[in-house]
N, C-alpha and C positions, 0 to 999 in steps of 0.2 A: 273612280273609287270615291265613295261617300265617307264623310267623317263621322265621328261618334256624336250621337244626339245629346244635347245638353238639356233638353226639355224633359220634364218628368211625364208630361202628357202631350200627345199630339194626335190630331185627326189625320190619318194617313190617306184615306180614300173615302169617297161617298159614291154609291151607285144607286140604281133604282131599287135595290133590294135591302140596302142598309149602309152602315158605315163601319169603318175599321179604326179602332183606337190603339195607339201604342202608349202603354202606361208602365213606367218603371221596368223597362226591358221585357215586357210581355205584350203580345198583340191580342186584341179582342174584336170579335165581329158582333155588332149590334144590329140584328135584322129589324126592319121596320115592323114586321109582323109582331115582334115581342116588345119593341120600343117605339110605339106609334107617335110619340111626342116629337120625334125627329122628322117624320115623313113630310110634313108641310112646312118645316122650319126653313128659314133662309140659310144658305150655305155659310154666310158670314157669321150667323149666330151659332151654328154648329161648331165652327172653328174656335169660337171664344169659350174654351173650356179651361178650367183651372183645377189643379189638384191641391186640395186643402188638407192639412194635417196628415199628409202622406197616405190617406185612405178614402178621401171624400172628393168625388168629382162634382163640379158645380158649373152649370151653364146659367149665368145671371140673366142674360137676355131672354132665356126661355123659361126662367123660374123653375129650373129642374135640378135636382140633386140625386146622385146615384152613389151608393157605397161601393167601393172597389170590390169588397167581398162578394157582393151580389153578381159581379161579372166572373169572379173566380169560381164561385159555387152557385150557379144560377138555380139549381133545383131547390135550394134552401130558401129562395126568395121569389115566390110567385108574384107576377106582375098583375096589377089591377089598373085598368084604364077606364075612366069614366068621362 
């Protein structure tokens, strides 16, 4: 039996298709097709995520910021990758 998570954000799994985040008692799948910034990233850097101000995800080593709202309502936030 596992205990209650004390972390507000945790990378739970990384596969060849994307990654799973657990944020504030909710799970999100970030497919590499829609979040290509993670596809070539080092596993260590993907795991170094912080939740700032209770709504802002930050990966300092990847210079990447994602608002939690964009994961909760993805259709409202089209992704543009250059």
